[in-house]
All heavy atoms as TSV, in Angstrom:
chain	resi	resn	atom	element	x	y	z
A	1	MET	N	N	102.651	98.446	105.051
A	1	MET	CA	C	101.454	97.849	105.490
A	1	MET	C	C	101.776	96.770	106.504
A	1	MET	O	O	102.627	95.954	106.261
A	1	MET	CB	C	100.735	97.225	104.302
A	1	MET	CG	C	99.460	96.468	104.573
A	1	MET	SD	S	98.617	95.933	103.116
A	1	MET	CE	C	98.520	94.235	103.430
A	2	PRO	N	N	101.074	96.779	107.616
A	2	PRO	CA	C	101.344	95.749	108.648
A	2	PRO	C	C	100.838	94.381	108.156
A	2	PRO	O	O	99.896	94.212	107.363
A	2	PRO	CB	C	100.497	96.152	109.869
A	2	PRO	CG	C	99.578	97.099	109.291
A	2	PRO	CD	C	100.087	97.726	108.108
A	3	ARG	N	N	101.640	93.357	108.487
A	3	ARG	CA	C	101.294	92.022	108.108
A	3	ARG	C	C	100.077	91.512	108.824
A	3	ARG	O	O	100.082	91.568	110.049
A	3	ARG	CB	C	102.530	91.087	108.353
A	3	ARG	CG	C	102.282	89.703	107.819
A	3	ARG	CD	C	103.578	88.834	108.061
A	3	ARG	NE	N	103.418	87.522	107.559
A	3	ARG	CZ	C	102.857	86.537	108.247
A	3	ARG	NH1	N	102.402	86.722	109.435
A	3	ARG	NH2	N	102.702	85.354	107.739
A	4	PRO	N	N	99.034	91.054	108.082
A	4	PRO	CA	C	97.841	90.467	108.806
A	4	PRO	C	C	98.157	89.243	109.562
A	4	PRO	O	O	99.139	88.485	109.273
A	4	PRO	CB	C	96.851	90.186	107.697
A	4	PRO	CG	C	97.762	90.132	106.442
A	4	PRO	CD	C	98.944	90.923	106.670
A	5	HIS	N	N	97.417	88.927	110.607
A	5	HIS	CA	C	97.652	87.683	111.420
A	5	HIS	C	C	96.270	87.294	111.984
A	5	HIS	O	O	95.336	88.009	111.958
A	5	HIS	CB	C	98.625	87.949	112.538
A	5	HIS	CG	C	98.151	88.980	113.509
A	5	HIS	ND1	N	98.297	90.339	113.290
A	5	HIS	CD2	C	97.619	88.886	114.757
A	5	HIS	CE1	C	97.786	90.990	114.238
A	5	HIS	NE2	N	97.396	90.098	115.156
A	6	GLY	N	N	96.251	86.050	112.493
A	6	GLY	CA	C	95.019	85.544	113.040
A	6	GLY	C	C	94.098	84.744	112.165
A	6	GLY	O	O	93.020	84.383	112.578
A	7	PHE	N	N	94.530	84.613	110.909
A	7	PHE	CA	C	93.719	83.858	109.935
A	7	PHE	C	C	94.072	82.403	110.003
A	7	PHE	O	O	95.197	82.066	110.179
A	7	PHE	CB	C	93.909	84.343	108.537
A	7	PHE	CG	C	93.322	85.675	108.254
A	7	PHE	CD1	C	94.037	86.828	108.366
A	7	PHE	CD2	C	91.941	85.775	107.936
A	7	PHE	CE1	C	93.485	88.074	108.049
A	7	PHE	CE2	C	91.369	87.001	107.636
A	7	PHE	CZ	C	92.114	88.149	107.725
A	8	SER	N	N	93.059	81.543	109.754
A	8	SER	CA	C	93.364	80.080	109.530
A	8	SER	C	C	92.291	79.591	108.549
A	8	SER	O	O	91.257	80.185	108.387
A	8	SER	CB	C	93.305	79.345	110.899
A	8	SER	OG	O	91.992	79.418	111.421
A	9	TYR	N	N	92.622	78.489	107.972
A	9	TYR	CA	C	91.650	77.842	107.052
A	9	TYR	C	C	91.609	76.358	107.256
A	9	TYR	O	O	92.508	75.742	107.776
A	9	TYR	CB	C	91.904	78.150	105.558
A	9	TYR	CG	C	93.168	77.588	105.036
A	9	TYR	CD1	C	93.036	76.390	104.267
A	9	TYR	CD2	C	94.416	78.154	105.143
A	9	TYR	CE1	C	94.195	75.816	103.724
A	9	TYR	CE2	C	95.544	77.560	104.612
A	9	TYR	CZ	C	95.405	76.366	103.861
A	9	TYR	OH	O	96.486	75.826	103.319
A	10	GLU	N	N	90.453	75.785	106.911
A	10	GLU	CA	C	90.233	74.377	107.069
A	10	GLU	C	C	89.628	73.831	105.733
A	10	GLU	O	O	88.648	74.472	105.255
A	10	GLU	CB	C	89.262	74.138	108.206
A	10	GLU	CG	C	88.831	72.720	108.382
A	10	GLU	CD	C	87.779	72.569	109.479
A	10	GLU	OE1	O	87.325	73.639	110.035
A	10	GLU	OE2	O	87.333	71.457	109.744
A	11	ILE	N	N	90.094	72.795	105.240
A	11	ILE	CA	C	89.585	72.088	104.049
A	11	ILE	C	C	88.502	71.114	104.548
A	11	ILE	O	O	88.858	70.172	105.278
A	11	ILE	CB	C	90.659	71.465	103.188
A	11	ILE	CG1	C	91.663	72.526	102.803
A	11	ILE	CG2	C	90.032	70.791	101.960
A	11	ILE	CD1	C	92.959	71.947	102.168
A	12	ARG	N	N	87.348	71.241	104.111
A	12	ARG	CA	C	86.232	70.371	104.559
A	12	ARG	C	C	86.095	69.162	103.557
A	12	ARG	O	O	86.587	69.196	102.481
A	12	ARG	CB	C	84.940	71.159	104.635
A	12	ARG	CG	C	85.043	72.338	105.577
A	12	ARG	CD	C	84.102	72.217	106.700
A	12	ARG	NE	N	84.311	73.205	107.689
A	12	ARG	CZ	C	83.403	74.006	108.145
A	12	ARG	NH1	N	82.250	74.026	107.630
A	12	ARG	NH2	N	83.687	74.876	109.174
A	13	ASN	N	N	85.293	68.208	104.011
A	13	ASN	CA	C	85.133	66.971	103.180
A	13	ASN	C	C	84.455	67.252	101.860
A	13	ASN	O	O	84.649	66.507	100.892
A	13	ASN	CB	C	84.337	65.951	103.987
A	13	ASN	CG	C	85.133	65.303	105.071
A	13	ASN	OD1	O	86.384	65.375	105.064
A	13	ASN	ND2	N	84.508	64.775	106.069
A	14	ASP	N	N	83.566	68.302	101.796
A	14	ASP	CA	C	82.877	68.548	100.621
A	14	ASP	C	C	83.682	69.481	99.678
A	14	ASP	O	O	83.168	70.161	98.801
A	14	ASP	CB	C	81.488	69.193	100.877
A	14	ASP	CG	C	81.660	70.498	101.659
A	14	ASP	OD1	O	82.737	70.829	102.111
A	14	ASP	OD2	O	80.565	71.153	101.815
A	15	THR	N	N	84.993	69.463	99.843
A	15	THR	CA	C	85.999	70.319	99.058
A	15	THR	C	C	85.781	71.806	99.257
A	15	THR	O	O	86.326	72.542	98.419
A	15	THR	CB	C	86.005	69.950	97.547
A	15	THR	OG1	O	84.787	70.358	96.961
A	15	THR	CG2	C	86.278	68.473	97.383
A	16	SER	N	N	85.029	72.265	100.239
A	16	SER	CA	C	84.973	73.692	100.510
A	16	SER	C	C	86.077	74.034	101.477
A	16	SER	O	O	86.670	73.207	102.142
A	16	SER	CB	C	83.571	74.065	100.996
A	16	SER	OG	O	83.426	73.425	102.297
A	17	VAL	N	N	86.398	75.327	101.482
A	17	VAL	CA	C	87.363	75.854	102.338
A	17	VAL	C	C	86.730	76.931	103.277
A	17	VAL	O	O	86.035	77.746	102.854
A	17	VAL	CB	C	88.571	76.543	101.588
A	17	VAL	CG1	C	89.598	77.164	102.548
A	17	VAL	CG2	C	89.212	75.570	100.652
A	18	HIS	N	N	86.932	76.667	104.615
A	18	HIS	CA	C	86.348	77.596	105.613
A	18	HIS	C	C	87.449	78.401	106.204
A	18	HIS	O	O	88.448	77.818	106.720
A	18	HIS	CB	C	85.664	76.742	106.676
A	18	HIS	CG	C	84.936	77.533	107.685
A	18	HIS	ND1	N	83.734	78.183	107.396
A	18	HIS	CD2	C	85.182	77.751	108.971
A	18	HIS	CE1	C	83.325	78.790	108.478
A	18	HIS	NE2	N	84.191	78.591	109.480
A	19	ILE	N	N	87.349	79.737	106.061
A	19	ILE	CA	C	88.409	80.688	106.536
A	19	ILE	C	C	87.812	81.329	107.762
A	19	ILE	O	O	86.763	81.820	107.784
A	19	ILE	CB	C	88.794	81.722	105.494
A	19	ILE	CG1	C	89.251	81.052	104.221
A	19	ILE	CG2	C	89.817	82.678	106.009
A	19	ILE	CD1	C	89.455	82.010	103.070
A	20	THR	N	N	88.674	81.361	108.831
A	20	THR	CA	C	88.333	82.054	110.082
A	20	THR	C	C	89.406	83.170	110.380
A	20	THR	O	O	90.480	83.011	109.979
A	20	THR	CB	C	88.186	81.074	111.281
A	20	THR	OG1	O	89.454	80.468	111.443
A	20	THR	CG2	C	87.150	80.038	111.067
A	21	HIS	N	N	88.893	84.126	111.124
A	21	HIS	CA	C	89.823	85.214	111.539
A	21	HIS	C	C	89.637	85.339	113.045
A	21	HIS	O	O	88.494	85.642	113.473
A	21	HIS	CB	C	89.513	86.518	110.843
A	21	HIS	CG	C	90.461	87.645	111.241
A	21	HIS	ND1	N	90.001	88.647	112.006
A	21	HIS	CD2	C	91.756	87.768	111.097
A	21	HIS	CE1	C	91.000	89.486	112.232
A	21	HIS	NE2	N	92.144	88.973	111.690
A	22	GLN	N	N	90.605	85.032	113.898
A	22	GLN	CA	C	90.545	85.066	115.361
A	22	GLN	C	C	89.380	84.251	115.872
A	22	GLN	O	O	88.624	84.691	116.709
A	22	GLN	CB	C	90.509	86.497	115.788
A	22	GLN	CG	C	91.780	87.223	115.422
A	22	GLN	CD	C	91.757	88.652	115.897
A	22	GLN	OE1	O	90.751	89.215	116.352
A	22	GLN	NE2	N	92.980	89.314	115.827
A	23	GLY	N	N	89.168	83.082	115.210
A	23	GLY	CA	C	88.093	82.231	115.761
A	23	GLY	C	C	86.772	82.434	115.155
A	23	GLY	O	O	85.813	81.632	115.447
A	24	ARG	N	N	86.513	83.475	114.428
A	24	ARG	CA	C	85.162	83.759	113.867
A	24	ARG	C	C	85.203	83.513	112.390
A	24	ARG	O	O	86.142	83.756	111.635
A	24	ARG	CB	C	84.809	85.222	114.081
A	24	ARG	CG	C	84.603	85.592	115.528
A	24	ARG	CD	C	84.175	87.010	115.604
A	24	ARG	NE	N	83.900	87.290	117.049
A	24	ARG	CZ	C	83.371	88.446	117.389
A	24	ARG	NH1	N	83.176	89.400	116.530
A	24	ARG	NH2	N	83.128	88.668	118.709
A	25	ALA	N	N	84.107	82.980	111.886
A	25	ALA	CA	C	83.955	82.702	110.432
A	25	ALA	C	C	84.102	84.030	109.623
A	25	ALA	O	O	83.490	84.987	109.922
A	25	ALA	CB	C	82.618	82.110	110.159
A	26	ALA	N	N	84.980	83.889	108.610
A	26	ALA	CA	C	85.238	85.042	107.724
A	26	ALA	C	C	84.718	84.773	106.304
A	26	ALA	O	O	84.259	85.683	105.661
A	26	ALA	CB	C	86.666	85.380	107.736
A	27	ALA	N	N	84.888	83.582	105.818
A	27	ALA	CA	C	84.456	83.226	104.489
A	27	ALA	C	C	84.415	81.734	104.317
A	27	ALA	O	O	85.118	80.982	105.001
A	27	ALA	CB	C	85.427	83.840	103.459
A	28	THR	N	N	83.534	81.318	103.370
A	28	THR	CA	C	83.519	79.909	102.994
A	28	THR	C	C	83.576	79.878	101.472
A	28	THR	O	O	82.787	80.569	100.716
A	28	THR	CB	C	82.196	79.212	103.425
A	28	THR	OG1	O	82.088	79.242	104.818
A	28	THR	CG2	C	82.181	77.765	102.991
A	29	LEU	N	N	84.583	79.256	100.892
A	29	LEU	CA	C	84.841	79.175	99.481
A	29	LEU	C	C	84.457	77.754	98.980
A	29	LEU	O	O	84.813	76.800	99.671
A	29	LEU	CB	C	86.254	79.504	99.180
A	29	LEU	CG	C	86.780	80.780	99.771
A	29	LEU	CD1	C	88.322	80.911	99.482
A	29	LEU	CD2	C	86.056	82.022	99.222
A	30	ARG	N	N	83.782	77.693	97.879
A	30	ARG	CA	C	83.389	76.405	97.323
A	30	ARG	C	C	83.824	76.261	95.860
A	30	ARG	O	O	84.070	77.273	95.191
A	30	ARG	CB	C	81.884	76.257	97.363
A	30	ARG	CG	C	81.339	76.200	98.781
A	30	ARG	CD	C	79.825	76.117	98.792
A	30	ARG	NE	N	79.280	76.048	100.161
A	30	ARG	CZ	C	79.019	77.133	100.872
A	30	ARG	NH1	N	79.202	78.359	100.360
A	30	ARG	NH2	N	78.590	76.959	102.076
A	31	ALA	N	N	84.018	75.054	95.491
A	31	ALA	CA	C	84.283	74.629	94.097
A	31	ALA	C	C	85.484	75.379	93.533
A	31	ALA	O	O	86.626	75.275	94.013
A	31	ALA	CB	C	82.995	74.801	93.186
A	32	GLY	N	N	85.385	76.082	92.395
A	32	GLY	CA	C	86.451	76.678	91.701
A	32	GLY	C	C	87.157	77.725	92.484
A	32	GLY	O	O	88.337	77.910	92.424
A	33	ARG	N	N	86.400	78.536	93.281
A	33	ARG	CA	C	87.032	79.524	94.138
A	33	ARG	C	C	87.942	78.915	95.176
A	33	ARG	O	O	88.963	79.433	95.507
A	33	ARG	CB	C	85.955	80.424	94.780
A	33	ARG	CG	C	85.209	81.231	93.774
A	33	ARG	CD	C	84.427	82.348	94.375
A	33	ARG	NE	N	85.305	83.250	94.995
A	33	ARG	CZ	C	85.059	84.242	95.805
A	33	ARG	NH1	N	83.780	84.393	96.120
A	33	ARG	NH2	N	85.924	85.008	96.281
A	34	ALA	N	N	87.468	77.776	95.786
A	34	ALA	CA	C	88.284	77.084	96.748
A	34	ALA	C	C	89.565	76.601	96.181
A	34	ALA	O	O	90.668	76.709	96.730
A	34	ALA	CB	C	87.502	75.930	97.361
A	35	ALA	N	N	89.463	76.085	94.926
A	35	ALA	CA	C	90.740	75.560	94.245
A	35	ALA	C	C	91.662	76.678	93.934
A	35	ALA	O	O	92.907	76.523	94.091
A	35	ALA	CB	C	90.331	74.808	92.984
A	36	ALA	N	N	91.147	77.793	93.461
A	36	ALA	CA	C	91.954	78.966	93.198
A	36	ALA	C	C	92.613	79.480	94.456
A	36	ALA	O	O	93.786	79.862	94.456
A	36	ALA	CB	C	91.168	80.058	92.527
A	37	PHE	N	N	91.912	79.518	95.577
A	37	PHE	CA	C	92.490	79.965	96.797
A	37	PHE	C	C	93.595	79.066	97.268
A	37	PHE	O	O	94.668	79.502	97.692
A	37	PHE	CB	C	91.324	80.011	97.879
A	37	PHE	CG	C	91.831	80.158	99.250
A	37	PHE	CD1	C	92.280	81.412	99.737
A	37	PHE	CD2	C	91.970	79.140	100.128
A	37	PHE	CE1	C	92.716	81.588	101.029
A	37	PHE	CE2	C	92.408	79.246	101.411
A	37	PHE	CZ	C	92.811	80.512	101.874
A	38	LEU	N	N	93.374	77.736	97.176
A	38	LEU	CA	C	94.406	76.816	97.634
A	38	LEU	C	C	95.646	76.886	96.792
A	38	LEU	O	O	96.779	76.804	97.287
A	38	LEU	CB	C	93.868	75.407	97.692
A	38	LEU	CG	C	92.779	75.135	98.737
A	38	LEU	CD1	C	92.165	73.747	98.517
A	38	LEU	CD2	C	93.349	75.252	100.086
A	39	ALA	N	N	95.502	77.125	95.526
A	39	ALA	CA	C	96.684	77.279	94.655
A	39	ALA	C	C	97.432	78.530	95.018
A	39	ALA	O	O	98.629	78.583	94.987
A	39	ALA	CB	C	96.190	77.361	93.138
A	40	GLU	N	N	96.737	79.600	95.375
A	40	GLU	CA	C	97.310	80.885	95.652
A	40	GLU	C	C	98.024	80.788	97.031
A	40	GLU	O	O	99.098	81.390	97.212
A	40	GLU	CB	C	96.312	82.031	95.644
A	40	GLU	CG	C	96.933	83.366	95.686
A	40	GLU	CD	C	95.956	84.443	95.432
A	40	GLU	OE1	O	94.970	84.240	94.741
A	40	GLU	OE2	O	96.225	85.563	95.943
A	41	VAL	N	N	97.480	80.030	97.988
A	41	VAL	CA	C	98.048	79.849	99.294
A	41	VAL	C	C	99.395	79.152	99.179
A	41	VAL	O	O	100.316	79.446	99.854
A	41	VAL	CB	C	97.138	79.167	100.278
A	41	VAL	CG1	C	97.817	78.656	101.547
A	41	VAL	CG2	C	95.992	80.059	100.649
A	42	GLU	N	N	99.442	78.207	98.302
A	42	GLU	CA	C	100.732	77.376	98.122
A	42	GLU	C	C	101.836	78.314	97.641
A	42	GLU	O	O	102.983	78.054	97.946
A	42	GLU	CB	C	100.505	76.289	97.141
A	42	GLU	CG	C	99.614	75.147	97.620
A	42	GLU	CD	C	99.414	74.107	96.516
A	42	GLU	OE1	O	100.070	74.202	95.478
A	42	GLU	OE2	O	98.568	73.226	96.834
A	43	ASN	N	N	101.528	79.264	96.829
A	43	ASN	CA	C	102.529	80.113	96.218
A	43	ASN	C	C	102.910	81.366	96.906
A	43	ASN	O	O	103.792	82.098	96.549
A	43	ASN	CB	C	102.175	80.444	94.779
A	43	ASN	CG	C	102.045	79.186	93.973
A	43	ASN	OD1	O	102.735	78.246	94.133
A	43	ASN	ND2	N	101.173	79.300	92.925
A	44	GLY	N	N	102.121	81.727	97.970
A	44	GLY	CA	C	102.338	83.025	98.672
A	44	GLY	C	C	102.171	82.955	100.137
A	44	GLY	O	O	102.099	81.899	100.700
A	45	ASP	N	N	102.269	84.130	100.769
A	45	ASP	CA	C	102.084	84.238	102.185
A	45	ASP	C	C	100.576	83.950	102.549
A	45	ASP	O	O	99.746	84.690	102.158
A	45	ASP	CB	C	102.470	85.643	102.669
A	45	ASP	CG	C	102.324	85.857	104.129
A	45	ASP	OD1	O	102.261	84.868	104.860
A	45	ASP	OD2	O	102.324	87.049	104.571
A	46	ALA	N	N	100.387	82.834	103.339
A	46	ALA	CA	C	99.073	82.374	103.569
A	46	ALA	C	C	98.217	83.464	104.251
A	46	ALA	O	O	97.038	83.652	103.973
A	46	ALA	CB	C	99.129	81.133	104.329
A	47	GLN	N	N	98.794	84.152	105.286
A	47	GLN	CA	C	98.018	85.216	105.982
A	47	GLN	C	C	97.623	86.330	105.123
A	47	GLN	O	O	96.470	86.785	105.185
A	47	GLN	CB	C	98.893	85.706	107.094
A	47	GLN	CG	C	99.165	84.747	108.234
A	47	GLN	CD	C	97.852	84.393	109.029
A	47	GLN	OE1	O	97.178	85.230	109.489
A	47	GLN	NE2	N	97.613	83.090	109.099
A	48	LEU	N	N	98.447	86.792	104.208
A	48	LEU	CA	C	98.128	87.864	103.349
A	48	LEU	C	C	97.079	87.431	102.339
A	48	LEU	O	O	96.180	88.216	102.011
A	48	LEU	CB	C	99.376	88.330	102.649
A	48	LEU	CG	C	99.272	89.650	101.806
A	48	LEU	CD1	C	98.812	90.788	102.655
A	48	LEU	CD2	C	100.578	89.970	101.211
A	49	VAL	N	N	97.173	86.194	101.787
A	49	VAL	CA	C	96.267	85.677	100.861
A	49	VAL	C	C	94.806	85.570	101.511
A	49	VAL	O	O	93.860	86.029	100.918
A	49	VAL	CB	C	96.641	84.285	100.280
A	49	VAL	CG1	C	95.580	83.612	99.505
A	49	VAL	CG2	C	97.985	84.490	99.520
A	50	MET	N	N	94.769	85.045	102.709
A	50	MET	CA	C	93.522	84.886	103.393
A	50	MET	C	C	92.909	86.336	103.687
A	50	MET	O	O	91.677	86.506	103.533
A	50	MET	CB	C	93.650	84.116	104.691
A	50	MET	CG	C	93.837	82.690	104.430
A	50	MET	SD	S	93.861	81.680	105.910
A	50	MET	CE	C	95.591	81.853	106.291
A	51	ALA	N	N	93.695	87.250	104.050
A	51	ALA	CA	C	93.230	88.569	104.306
A	51	ALA	C	C	92.644	89.265	103.038
A	51	ALA	O	O	91.587	89.826	103.047
A	51	ALA	CB	C	94.330	89.512	104.853
A	52	ARG	N	N	93.263	89.039	101.951
A	52	ARG	CA	C	92.813	89.551	100.685
A	52	ARG	C	C	91.548	88.882	100.192
A	52	ARG	O	O	90.586	89.586	99.811
A	52	ARG	CB	C	93.891	89.449	99.611
A	52	ARG	CG	C	93.638	90.301	98.413
A	52	ARG	CD	C	94.927	90.506	97.576
A	52	ARG	NE	N	95.741	89.314	97.452
A	52	ARG	CZ	C	95.521	88.286	96.694
A	52	ARG	NH1	N	94.420	88.222	95.952
A	52	ARG	NH2	N	96.331	87.248	96.591
A	53	TRP	N	N	91.445	87.570	100.366
A	53	TRP	CA	C	90.270	86.858	99.949
A	53	TRP	C	C	89.026	87.116	100.768
A	53	TRP	O	O	87.905	87.109	100.300
A	53	TRP	CB	C	90.492	85.369	99.845
A	53	TRP	CG	C	91.136	84.881	98.610
A	53	TRP	CD1	C	92.469	85.024	98.279
A	53	TRP	CD2	C	90.544	84.218	97.549
A	53	TRP	NE1	N	92.671	84.519	97.007
A	53	TRP	CE2	C	91.489	83.993	96.564
A	53	TRP	CE3	C	89.272	83.841	97.277
A	53	TRP	CZ2	C	91.225	83.311	95.376
A	53	TRP	CZ3	C	88.906	83.164	96.039
A	53	TRP	CH2	C	89.945	82.972	95.178
A	54	THR	N	N	89.223	87.462	102.015
A	54	THR	CA	C	88.086	87.769	102.848
A	54	THR	C	C	87.773	89.303	102.917
A	54	THR	O	O	86.696	89.661	103.414
A	54	THR	CB	C	88.346	87.301	104.292
A	54	THR	OG1	O	89.493	87.998	104.784
A	54	THR	CG2	C	88.522	85.803	104.378
A	55	GLY	N	N	88.670	90.095	102.433
A	55	GLY	CA	C	88.399	91.540	102.460
A	55	GLY	C	C	88.722	92.121	103.859
A	55	GLY	O	O	88.289	93.307	104.155
A	56	SER	N	N	89.341	91.363	104.661
A	56	SER	CA	C	89.592	91.813	106.040
A	56	SER	C	C	90.991	92.327	106.276
A	56	SER	O	O	91.689	91.876	107.193
A	56	SER	CB	C	89.357	90.666	107.045
A	56	SER	OG	O	88.049	90.171	106.942
A	57	TYR	N	N	91.481	93.170	105.445
A	57	TYR	CA	C	92.814	93.673	105.676
A	57	TYR	C	C	92.771	95.202	105.882
A	57	TYR	O	O	91.828	95.839	105.377
A	57	TYR	CB	C	93.717	93.291	104.523
A	57	TYR	CG	C	93.249	93.657	103.154
A	57	TYR	CD1	C	93.648	94.870	102.572
A	57	TYR	CD2	C	92.402	92.880	102.417
A	57	TYR	CE1	C	93.308	95.256	101.308
A	57	TYR	CE2	C	91.991	93.272	101.184
A	57	TYR	CZ	C	92.466	94.422	100.605
A	57	TYR	OH	O	91.983	94.815	99.382
A	58	LYS	N	N	93.777	95.722	106.454
A	58	LYS	CA	C	93.870	97.145	106.770
A	58	LYS	C	C	94.630	97.875	105.680
A	58	LYS	O	O	95.592	97.297	105.160
A	58	LYS	CB	C	94.545	97.355	108.102
A	58	LYS	CG	C	93.880	96.662	109.291
A	58	LYS	CD	C	92.652	97.404	109.793
A	58	LYS	CE	C	92.104	96.695	110.997
A	58	LYS	NZ	N	90.914	97.228	111.463
A	59	PHE	N	N	94.279	99.098	105.487
A	59	PHE	CA	C	94.996	99.863	104.422
A	59	PHE	C	C	96.081	100.824	105.045
A	59	PHE	O	O	96.837	101.350	104.310
A	59	PHE	CB	C	93.961	100.739	103.674
A	59	PHE	CG	C	92.965	99.885	102.873
A	59	PHE	CD1	C	91.754	99.591	103.360
A	59	PHE	CD2	C	93.364	99.288	101.665
A	59	PHE	CE1	C	90.811	98.828	102.620
A	59	PHE	CE2	C	92.486	98.509	100.984
A	59	PHE	CZ	C	91.232	98.261	101.477
A	60	GLY	N	N	96.060	100.902	106.369
A	60	GLY	CA	C	97.051	101.761	106.976
A	60	GLY	C	C	96.583	103.198	107.248
A	60	GLY	O	O	97.387	103.966	107.857
A	61	ASN	N	N	95.503	103.553	106.808
A	61	ASN	CA	C	95.041	105.024	106.987
A	61	ASN	C	C	93.901	105.138	107.925
A	61	ASN	O	O	93.281	106.153	107.932
A	61	ASN	CB	C	94.732	105.563	105.592
A	61	ASN	CG	C	93.599	104.872	104.932
A	61	ASN	OD1	O	93.082	103.890	105.395
A	61	ASN	ND2	N	93.094	105.443	103.822
A	62	GLU	N	N	93.556	104.144	108.680
A	62	GLU	CA	C	92.436	104.196	109.580
A	62	GLU	C	C	92.536	105.251	110.648
A	62	GLU	O	O	91.666	106.011	110.872
A	62	GLU	CB	C	92.178	102.796	110.269
A	62	GLU	CG	C	91.639	101.775	109.331
A	62	GLU	CD	C	92.753	101.066	108.565
A	62	GLU	OE1	O	93.979	101.303	108.853
A	62	GLU	OE2	O	92.443	100.268	107.697
A	63	ARG	N	N	93.778	105.341	111.215
A	63	ARG	CA	C	93.993	106.363	112.211
A	63	ARG	C	C	93.856	107.790	111.639
A	63	ARG	O	O	93.263	108.624	112.250
A	63	ARG	CB	C	95.294	106.165	112.930
A	63	ARG	CG	C	95.534	107.152	114.060
A	63	ARG	CD	C	96.764	106.832	114.835
A	63	ARG	NE	N	96.647	105.501	115.365
A	63	ARG	CZ	C	97.660	104.875	115.963
A	63	ARG	NH1	N	98.823	105.410	116.102
A	63	ARG	NH2	N	97.462	103.638	116.402
A	64	THR	N	N	94.441	107.959	110.510
A	64	THR	CA	C	94.437	109.274	109.869
A	64	THR	C	C	92.950	109.683	109.579
A	64	THR	O	O	92.516	110.732	109.806
A	64	THR	CB	C	95.225	109.234	108.530
A	64	THR	OG1	O	96.549	108.811	108.835
A	64	THR	CG2	C	95.270	110.620	107.869
A	65	ALA	N	N	92.163	108.735	109.038
A	65	ALA	CA	C	90.777	109.048	108.706
A	65	ALA	C	C	89.975	109.265	110.011
A	65	ALA	O	O	89.108	110.119	109.992
A	65	ALA	CB	C	90.197	107.870	107.963
A	66	ARG	N	N	90.233	108.549	111.053
A	66	ARG	CA	C	89.497	108.738	112.260
A	66	ARG	C	C	89.745	110.115	112.883
A	66	ARG	O	O	88.883	110.736	113.452
A	66	ARG	CB	C	89.866	107.674	113.248
A	66	ARG	CG	C	89.075	107.768	114.625
A	66	ARG	CD	C	89.446	106.632	115.504
A	66	ARG	NE	N	90.848	106.485	115.659
A	66	ARG	CZ	C	91.435	105.255	115.711
A	66	ARG	NH1	N	90.789	104.173	115.686
A	66	ARG	NH2	N	92.793	105.174	115.829
A	67	ASN	N	N	90.990	110.636	112.648
A	67	ASN	CA	C	91.329	111.919	113.261
A	67	ASN	C	C	91.015	113.133	112.396
A	67	ASN	O	O	91.214	114.346	112.742
A	67	ASN	CB	C	92.837	111.970	113.624
A	67	ASN	CG	C	93.126	110.986	114.730
A	67	ASN	OD1	O	92.299	110.719	115.596
A	67	ASN	ND2	N	94.421	110.489	114.709
A	68	HIS	N	N	90.476	112.872	111.187
A	68	HIS	CA	C	90.093	113.978	110.290
A	68	HIS	C	C	88.900	114.758	110.873
A	68	HIS	O	O	88.040	114.171	111.453
A	68	HIS	CB	C	89.793	113.429	108.937
A	68	HIS	CG	C	89.687	114.530	107.865
A	68	HIS	ND1	N	88.551	115.188	107.653
A	68	HIS	CD2	C	90.617	114.909	107.002
A	68	HIS	CE1	C	88.772	116.056	106.672
A	68	HIS	NE2	N	90.046	115.925	106.256
A	69	PRO	N	N	88.960	116.076	110.816
A	69	PRO	CA	C	87.854	116.870	111.351
A	69	PRO	C	C	86.485	116.513	110.982
A	69	PRO	O	O	85.532	116.571	111.749
A	69	PRO	CB	C	88.221	118.312	110.837
A	69	PRO	CG	C	89.645	118.305	110.574
A	69	PRO	CD	C	89.956	116.949	110.163
A	70	ARG	N	N	86.211	116.079	109.743
A	70	ARG	CA	C	84.903	115.753	109.358
A	70	ARG	C	C	84.386	114.405	109.995
A	70	ARG	O	O	83.205	114.157	110.012
A	70	ARG	CB	C	84.775	115.702	107.793
A	70	ARG	CG	C	85.349	114.446	107.166
A	70	ARG	CD	C	85.006	114.339	105.698
A	70	ARG	NE	N	85.796	113.293	105.205
A	70	ARG	CZ	C	86.777	113.410	104.267
A	70	ARG	NH1	N	86.945	114.620	103.775
A	70	ARG	NH2	N	87.459	112.387	103.852
A	71	ASN	N	N	85.311	113.619	110.435
A	71	ASN	CA	C	84.933	112.381	111.063
A	71	ASN	C	C	84.840	112.422	112.621
A	71	ASN	O	O	84.535	111.444	113.244
A	71	ASN	CB	C	85.914	111.222	110.655
A	71	ASN	CG	C	85.880	110.976	109.202
A	71	ASN	OD1	O	84.811	111.143	108.582
A	71	ASN	ND2	N	86.972	110.598	108.600
A	72	ARG	N	N	85.223	113.479	113.181
A	72	ARG	CA	C	85.103	113.691	114.652
A	72	ARG	C	C	83.682	113.909	115.038
A	72	ARG	O	O	82.886	114.605	114.310
A	72	ARG	CB	C	86.007	114.835	115.106
A	72	ARG	CG	C	87.450	114.553	114.949
A	72	ARG	CD	C	88.278	115.684	115.532
A	72	ARG	NE	N	89.622	115.537	115.186
A	72	ARG	CZ	C	90.558	116.419	115.197
A	72	ARG	NH1	N	90.202	117.723	115.514
A	72	ARG	NH2	N	91.813	116.205	114.809
A	73	ARG	N	N	83.360	113.460	116.116
A	73	ARG	CA	C	81.982	113.770	116.671
A	73	ARG	C	C	81.920	114.517	117.887
A	73	ARG	O	O	82.741	114.527	118.692
A	73	ARG	CB	C	81.255	112.379	116.822
A	73	ARG	CG	C	81.117	111.687	115.511
A	73	ARG	CD	C	80.392	110.369	115.723
A	73	ARG	NE	N	80.540	109.589	114.539
A	73	ARG	CZ	C	79.534	109.308	113.772
A	73	ARG	NH1	N	78.393	109.686	114.089
A	73	ARG	NH2	N	79.710	108.676	112.671
């Protein structure tokens, strides 16, 4: 699986976490979810964690699916 890139996060004053992907808003986490996210970022690869939390990660089969006969137009 290719390593995700282009994610960044910002901790706001109201303890929420704002996650962006290539400059666009991807998710805003508040309260308990924000705390769980920050704990997970400390222990793992931040880019991979942000991709997983936002659901913006690739599975590696997009090209195969696009070239399948039923998906051709």
